[in-house]
C-alpha positions as CSV (number, residue, x, y, z in Angstrom):
1,X,159.6,33.4,142.8
2,X,156.9,31.5,143.3
3,X,155.5,34.3,145.5
4,X,156.3,36.6,142.6
5,X,154.2,34.4,139.9
6,X,151.6,34.2,142.3
7,X,150.7,38.0,142.9
8,X,150.9,38.5,139.0
9,X,148.2,35.5,138.3
10,X,146.2,37.3,141.1
11,X,146.7,40.6,139.3
12,X,146.0,39.0,136.5
13,X,142.6,37.7,137.9
14,X,141.5,40.8,138.9
15,X,142.3,42.7,135.2
16,X,140.3,40.1,133.5
17,X,137.3,40.0,136.1
18,X,137.5,43.7,135.8
19,X,137.8,43.7,132.7
20,X,134.8,41.3,132.2
21,X,132.2,43.5,129.9
22,X,130.3,45.2,133.6
23,X,129.0,48.3,131.5
24,X,125.6,47.7,129.8
25,X,122.5,46.3,130.8
26,X,122.1,44.0,133.4
27,X,118.4,43.0,134.2
28,X,117.1,41.3,137.7
29,X,113.6,40.3,139.2
30,X,113.3,41.5,142.7
31,X,110.5,39.5,145.1
32,X,108.7,41.8,147.3
33,X,105.5,40.9,148.6
34,X,102.6,40.0,146.2
35,X,104.7,40.5,143.2
36,X,108.4,39.8,141.1
37,X,109.9,43.8,139.9
38,X,111.9,43.3,137.2
39,X,114.5,45.8,138.0
40,X,117.4,47.1,135.4
41,X,120.6,48.7,135.4
42,X,122.3,50.7,132.6
43,X,126.5,50.7,133.7
44,X,128.8,52.9,131.8
45,X,132.3,53.8,131.9
46,X,133.6,56.9,132.8
47,X,136.7,59.1,132.4
48,X,136.7,58.7,136.7
49,X,135.5,55.0,136.8
50,X,131.8,54.0,136.5
51,X,127.7,55.4,136.1
52,X,124.8,53.6,136.7
53,X,120.8,54.5,136.2
54,X,118.2,52.4,137.3
55,X,114.8,51.7,135.8
56,X,112.3,50.1,137.5
57,X,109.9,49.1,134.0
58,X,106.9,47.5,135.8
59,X,106.3,51.0,138.1
60,X,107.2,53.1,135.1
61,X,110.4,54.2,135.9
62,X,112.8,54.6,133.9
63,X,116.7,56.5,134.3
64,X,116.8,56.9,138.2
65,X,120.6,58.3,137.9
66,X,122.7,56.0,141.0
67,X,124.5,58.2,142.9
68,X,127.6,56.4,143.3
69,X,129.5,53.6,141.1
70,X,131.9,51.6,141.8
71,X,133.3,48.3,140.3
72,X,136.5,46.5,142.4
73,X,137.6,43.2,142.2
74,X,134.9,42.0,140.7
75,X,132.2,43.9,144.0
76,X,129.7,45.9,141.8
77,X,128.3,48.9,144.5
78,X,125.9,51.1,143.6
79,X,124.2,53.8,145.8
80,X,121.3,56.2,145.8
81,X,121.7,57.5,149.5
82,X,119.0,59.9,149.6
83,X,116.4,57.3,148.5
84,X,117.8,54.7,151.0
85,X,118.6,52.6,148.1
86,X,122.0,50.5,147.0
87,X,123.1,47.2,145.0
88,X,126.2,44.9,145.8
89,X,127.3,41.8,144.3
90,X,129.8,40.0,143.2
91,X,130.7,39.5,139.1
92,X,131.0,35.5,139.0
93,X,132.6,33.5,136.2
94,X,129.2,33.1,134.5
95,X,129.6,36.6,134.1
96,X,126.0,36.6,136.8
97,X,126.2,39.4,139.5
98,X,124.6,37.7,142.7
99,X,124.5,39.9,145.1
100,X,121.2,42.1,147.1
101,X,119.0,44.7,146.8
102,X,118.7,47.3,149.4
103,X,116.1,50.0,150.4
104,X,115.3,51.4,153.7
105,X,117.5,49.0,155.6
106,X,115.9,46.0,154.2
107,X,118.1,43.6,151.7
108,X,116.4,41.0,149.7
109,X,118.5,38.8,147.1
110,X,118.9,40.4,143.5
111,X,121.0,38.1,140.8
112,X,121.8,40.4,137.6
113,X,122.8,38.9,134.1
114,X,122.7,40.2,130.9
115,X,119.8,38.4,129.4
116,X,116.5,40.4,128.8
117,X,114.2,38.9,132.1
118,X,110.4,38.2,131.1
119,X,108.1,38.2,133.9
120,X,105.5,35.3,133.8
121,X,102.4,36.9,132.7
122,X,98.8,35.8,134.3
123,X,95.3,36.3,132.4
124,X,92.6,39.0,133.0
125,X,90.0,37.6,131.3
126,X,87.6,40.2,132.6
127,X,89.3,43.4,130.9
128,X,87.6,44.6,128.2
129,X,88.4,45.1,125.2
130,X,88.4,47.7,122.3
131,X,86.0,49.3,120.5
132,X,83.7,49.0,123.7
133,X,80.2,49.4,123.3
134,X,79.9,52.9,124.7
135,X,81.6,56.2,123.9
136,X,84.4,57.2,125.9
137,X,86.3,60.6,125.5
138,X,90.1,61.9,127.2
139,X,89.1,64.2,129.8
140,X,90.8,66.9,131.3
141,X,89.4,69.3,134.4
142,X,91.3,71.7,137.0
143,X,91.4,72.2,141.0
144,X,91.5,75.7,140.8
145,X,92.8,76.0,144.5
146,X,95.5,73.6,143.8
147,X,96.3,74.6,140.3
148,X,96.0,70.9,139.7
149,X,94.9,69.5,136.4
150,X,93.4,66.2,136.2
151,X,93.7,64.1,133.0
152,X,90.7,60.9,133.1
153,X,88.1,59.3,131.1
154,X,84.6,60.1,130.7
155,X,82.2,56.5,129.7
156,X,79.2,57.1,128.4
157,X,76.4,55.0,127.8
158,X,75.8,56.6,124.6
159,X,77.2,59.4,122.9
160,X,74.0,62.1,123.2
161,X,71.9,61.6,126.4
162,X,71.0,62.5,129.7
163,X,72.6,59.3,132.7
164,X,73.1,59.3,136.7
165,X,77.1,59.4,136.8
166,X,79.7,58.4,139.4
167,X,83.4,59.5,140.4
168,X,85.8,56.5,140.7
169,X,88.1,57.1,143.7
170,X,91.7,55.4,144.0
171,X,93.4,53.6,148.0
172,X,96.3,55.2,148.6
173,X,99.6,55.3,146.4
174,X,99.3,57.1,143.3
175,X,97.5,55.4,141.0
176,X,96.6,56.4,137.0
177,X,92.8,56.1,136.0
178,X,92.5,52.4,135.3
179,X,93.9,52.1,139.3
180,X,96.3,49.4,137.5
181,X,98.1,46.9,140.1
182,X,99.9,44.1,139.8
183,X,98.5,43.3,135.8
184,X,95.3,43.9,137.0
185,X,93.0,47.4,136.2
186,X,89.9,47.5,138.8
187,X,88.7,50.6,137.4
188,X,88.2,50.2,133.8
189,X,86.5,46.4,134.6
190,X,84.3,48.8,137.3
191,X,83.9,51.5,134.6
192,X,83.1,48.9,131.8
193,X,80.6,47.0,134.4
194,X,78.7,50.5,135.3
195,X,78.7,51.6,132.0
196,X,77.2,48.9,130.5
197,X,74.4,49.3,132.9
198,X,73.5,52.9,131.7
199,X,75.5,54.8,134.4
200,X,78.1,57.8,133.6
201,X,81.6,57.2,134.5
202,X,84.7,58.9,135.6
203,X,87.4,57.6,136.8
204,X,91.3,59.5,136.4
205,X,94.8,59.6,137.3
206,X,96.1,60.9,140.9
207,X,97.6,63.9,140.7
208,X,101.3,63.5,139.5
209,X,100.7,59.9,138.1
210,X,100.8,60.0,133.9
211,X,98.6,62.6,132.2
212,X,98.1,64.3,135.3
213,X,99.9,67.5,137.1
214,X,100.7,67.9,140.7
215,X,103.1,66.7,143.3
216,X,101.8,63.5,144.9
217,X,104.5,63.1,147.4
218,X,103.7,65.7,149.7
219,X,100.1,65.3,149.1
220,X,97.3,63.9,151.4
221,X,93.6,62.8,151.5
222,X,92.1,66.1,151.8
223,X,94.3,67.2,148.8
224,X,92.8,64.5,147.2
225,X,89.4,65.4,148.2
226,X,89.8,68.8,146.9
227,X,90.3,66.8,143.0
228,X,87.5,65.0,143.1
229,X,85.4,68.1,144.0
230,X,87.1,69.1,140.9
231,X,85.5,66.5,139.0
232,X,82.1,66.9,140.2
233,X,82.1,70.6,139.2
234,X,83.4,69.5,136.4
235,X,80.1,66.7,135.7
236,X,78.1,69.7,136.5
237,X,79.3,70.9,133.2
238,X,78.4,68.2,131.2
239,X,75.2,68.2,129.2
240,X,75.1,64.4,129.1
241,X,75.4,64.1,133.3
242,X,72.1,64.3,135.3
243,X,73.1,66.6,137.3
244,X,70.8,65.3,140.4
245,X,72.4,62.0,140.2
246,X,76.2,61.9,141.1
247,X,77.6,59.6,143.1
248,X,80.9,58.6,144.3
249,X,82.9,55.1,144.7
250,X,86.0,54.9,146.7
251,X,87.8,52.5,147.4
252,X,90.5,52.1,150.4
253,X,91.6,55.8,150.9
254,X,89.2,56.5,148.1
255,X,86.6,55.7,150.5
256,X,87.9,58.2,153.3
257,X,88.0,60.6,150.5
258,X,84.2,60.2,149.7
259,X,82.3,61.0,152.7
260,X,85.0,64.5,152.8
261,X,83.8,65.4,149.5
262,X,80.2,64.2,150.3
263,X,80.0,65.7,153.7
264,X,80.8,69.0,152.3
265,X,78.7,69.2,149.1
266,X,75.7,68.9,148.2
267,X,75.7,67.8,145.1
268,X,76.6,64.5,145.8
269,X,73.3,61.7,145.7
270,X,75.6,58.7,147.0
271,X,78.8,57.4,147.8
272,X,79.7,53.8,148.0
273,X,82.8,52.8,150.3
274,X,84.4,50.0,149.1
275,X,86.6,48.8,151.5
276,X,86.8,52.4,153.3
277,X,88.3,52.8,156.6
278,X,86.0,53.3,159.4
279,X,87.9,53.4,162.3
280,X,91.4,56.1,162.7
281,X,94.6,55.8,160.8
282,X,96.7,54.7,163.9
283,X,94.1,51.7,164.8
284,X,93.5,50.3,161.1
285,X,97.4,50.2,160.3
286,X,98.0,48.8,163.3
287,X,95.2,45.8,162.7
288,X,96.4,45.7,158.6
289,X,99.5,44.9,160.0
290,X,99.1,42.4,162.7
291,X,96.6,40.8,159.7
292,X,99.5,40.3,157.3
293,X,101.8,39.2,159.0
294,X,100.3,37.4,160.6
295,X,99.0,35.0,157.3
296,X,102.5,35.6,156.3
297,X,103.5,32.9,158.7
298,X,105.6,35.7,161.4
299,X,105.8,34.2,165.3
300,X,103.2,35.4,167.1
301,X,105.5,36.8,169.5
302,X,106.9,39.1,167.2
303,X,103.9,39.8,165.7
304,X,102.8,41.8,169.4
305,X,106.4,42.4,170.0
306,X,105.9,45.1,166.5
307,X,102.6,46.1,167.6
308,X,104.1,47.5,170.8
309,X,106.3,49.3,169.1
310,X,104.7,51.0,166.1
311,X,101.9,51.6,168.9
312,X,104.6,53.9,170.6
313,X,105.3,55.6,167.3
314,X,101.7,56.5,166.4
315,X,101.4,57.7,170.0
316,X,104.3,60.0,169.6
317,X,103.0,61.5,166.4
318,X,98.8,61.6,167.6
319,X,99.8,63.7,170.5
320,X,102.5,66.2,168.0
321,X,101.1,69.4,167.0
322,X,103.1,69.8,164.2
323,X,104.9,67.7,162.1
324,X,108.2,69.6,162.2
325,X,111.6,68.3,162.4
326,X,111.3,67.9,166.4
327,X,108.7,65.7,166.0
328,X,111.1,63.9,163.0
329,X,114.0,63.9,166.0
330,X,111.8,62.6,168.9
331,X,110.2,59.8,166.2
332,X,114.5,58.7,165.4
333,X,115.4,58.5,168.8
334,X,112.2,56.3,169.8
335,X,113.2,53.5,166.9
336,X,116.1,54.2,167.3
337,X,115.8,52.8,170.8
338,X,114.2,49.6,169.9
339,X,116.2,48.9,166.4
340,X,119.6,50.4,165.8
341,X,120.2,53.9,164.2
342,X,120.2,52.4,160.8
343,X,116.8,50.7,161.1
344,X,115.7,54.1,162.6
345,X,116.5,56.8,160.1
346,X,114.8,54.6,157.6
347,X,111.8,54.1,159.3
348,X,111.0,57.9,160.3
349,X,110.3,59.5,156.6
350,X,107.8,56.8,156.5
351,X,106.3,57.4,159.9
352,X,106.8,61.3,159.5
353,X,105.7,62.2,155.9
354,X,102.7,64.1,154.6
355,X,100.6,61.3,153.8
356,X,101.4,59.3,156.9
357,X,100.9,62.0,159.3
358,X,96.9,63.4,158.3
359,X,96.4,59.9,157.9
360,X,97.2,58.5,161.7
361,X,95.6,61.5,163.4
362,X,92.4,61.2,160.2
363,X,89.5,60.3,162.3
364,X,87.0,58.6,159.7
365,X,83.7,59.0,162.1
366,X,84.3,62.8,161.6
367,X,83.7,63.3,158.1
368,X,80.7,60.2,158.0
369,X,78.7,61.9,160.5
370,X,78.6,64.5,158.1
371,X,77.3,62.3,155.1
372,X,73.5,62.6,154.6
373,X,72.9,61.6,151.1
374,X,72.7,57.3,150.4
375,X,75.7,55.0,151.7
376,X,76.6,51.4,150.1
377,X,79.4,49.7,152.1
378,X,81.7,47.1,151.4
379,X,84.3,44.5,152.6
380,X,85.7,41.1,151.8
381,X,85.3,39.3,154.7
382,X,88.9,37.7,153.9
383,X,90.1,41.8,153.4
384,X,93.9,42.2,156.1
385,X,94.4,45.6,154.8
386,X,90.8,46.2,156.3
387,X,89.5,43.8,158.3
388,X,85.7,43.4,157.4
389,X,83.4,43.2,160.5
390,X,85.1,45.9,162.8
391,X,85.6,48.2,160.1
392,X,81.6,47.9,158.6
393,X,80.6,48.2,162.2
394,X,82.6,51.3,162.5
395,X,81.2,52.7,160.0
396,X,77.4,52.1,160.7
397,X,77.6,53.0,163.9
398,X,78.8,56.6,162.7
399,X,75.9,56.6,160.0
400,X,73.7,55.5,162.0
401,X,73.7,57.6,165.0
402,X,74.4,60.7,162.6
403,X,71.2,60.2,161.6
404,X,71.9,59.1,158.1
405,X,68.8,56.3,157.9
406,X,69.7,55.2,153.7
407,X,72.8,53.1,154.9
408,X,73.5,49.4,154.1
409,X,76.5,47.7,155.0
410,X,77.3,44.1,153.8
411,X,80.4,41.7,153.9
412,X,80.7,39.8,150.8
413,X,82.2,36.3,151.5
414,X,86.2,35.3,150.6
415,X,86.7,38.3,148.5
416,X,90.8,40.3,149.9
417,X,91.1,43.6,149.7
418,X,91.0,44.3,145.7
419,X,87.6,42.4,145.8
420,X,89.0,39.2,144.5
421,X,87.8,36.1,144.8
422,X,91.1,34.4,147.4
423,X,91.9,31.6,149.5
424,X,93.3,33.7,152.1
425,X,93.0,37.6,151.3
426,X,96.8,37.8,151.6
427,X,98.3,40.6,149.2
428,X,100.9,37.7,147.9
429,X,97.7,36.5,146.2
430,X,96.7,39.7,144.2
431,X,98.6,39.0,140.9
432,X,98.4,35.3,140.4
433,X,94.4,35.9,140.4
434,X,93.0,35.7,137.5
435,X,90.1,37.9,138.2
436,X,90.1,41.4,138.8
437,X,87.2,42.1,140.2
438,X,84.5,40.0,142.1
439,X,80.8,39.7,139.8
440,X,79.0,39.5,142.5
441,X,80.7,42.0,144.0
442,X,79.8,44.4,140.7
443,X,76.3,43.2,140.8
444,X,75.7,44.6,144.6
445,X,77.6,47.8,143.4
446,X,75.3,48.4,140.2
447,X,71.6,46.7,141.8
448,X,72.4,49.2,144.7
449,X,73.0,52.1,142.4
450,X,70.3,52.0,140.0
451,X,67.5,51.5,143.4
452,X,69.5,55.4,144.4
453,X,68.8,56.8,140.9
454,X,65.5,55.7,140.0
């Protein structure tokens, strides 16, 4: 009899827990390097069980369908196998789901509740506010080769006139026209500063981002270079632009793209490289990985072990002739010998996607050697994504060897990869720093540009 009662109680408890309102909106805060991202799961009851979608409000992604959803014995499981994303948590008596979010084999604690979660908001004192003391216009132009329409903003010191101009080129990953990251809008701040100094500035959404068309997921630096060239062609159609004084400013990967365009176009009169890579992709990424891990407190033995493993994977890619299924199998087999099959399968797509394959093999020196216009290269001394000293030395050496005499390189003290004044340079600081763009760096850029466009 007692056993029967216990079975009944257990069944009732299971029913009660399952009966708790699992359907609805569940909110959490996912801690990732450098920031926290809000995650929202919408769980709904269906005829056959449960369904769910996921939002990432801070990344402006809404309604991603979860391919699998279940709730049994107080355990919520959500899966998106194609993206290698999953969540598993247990609903407790306080109506909190305690669990873990996993993506590509990496798990992070993520607790969910029905309460709306607000992120800490940091001040951004440099961000300009409308109305601006200059003219702005939303514009569109086409990369006819790839049939991509780019949407952006053209800033002019005045509505009428004839001004020197510059195009801003963003770093890796999908960026909007403001190069928005972690609450900062560095390209908005830079465009505002330069327009007030008398320059026309064109900045645009990367292909496949916000109002621009195209597919960024399969694109490489070479594709982005054609988008920038389309922007140059567009500026040459505007009567407000001095066609003999058009320049490029590229940040990070944008500092690779600018030389590609300048080396193949006589229309470019100067370029500014902001933390632009001067080393081949594989060498740069190894330096970056080592620096980031060291500032994050990873044990030295682990750092060196990871260097050896990643270098081995890069070497496989470097000697490959094509990015095909055979290469993917080779990379997966290699990683499986170092980790396990699950981790290997999660790492392979990261190492063999179109962008990474191109970047690893790309030597910036090849394109820099073709650049004959004036070049300014700036790096922050605390940049751990593109380490300053070795990077600037490589850029200067390449340009001078190729016969370019109008070259200036400068390492700016205490600035990180985003050109913020920082303590360590770690990406963990980016969001917490209120400054968006160092005034010292802004002055360096504008003063040099004024000399080039006299």
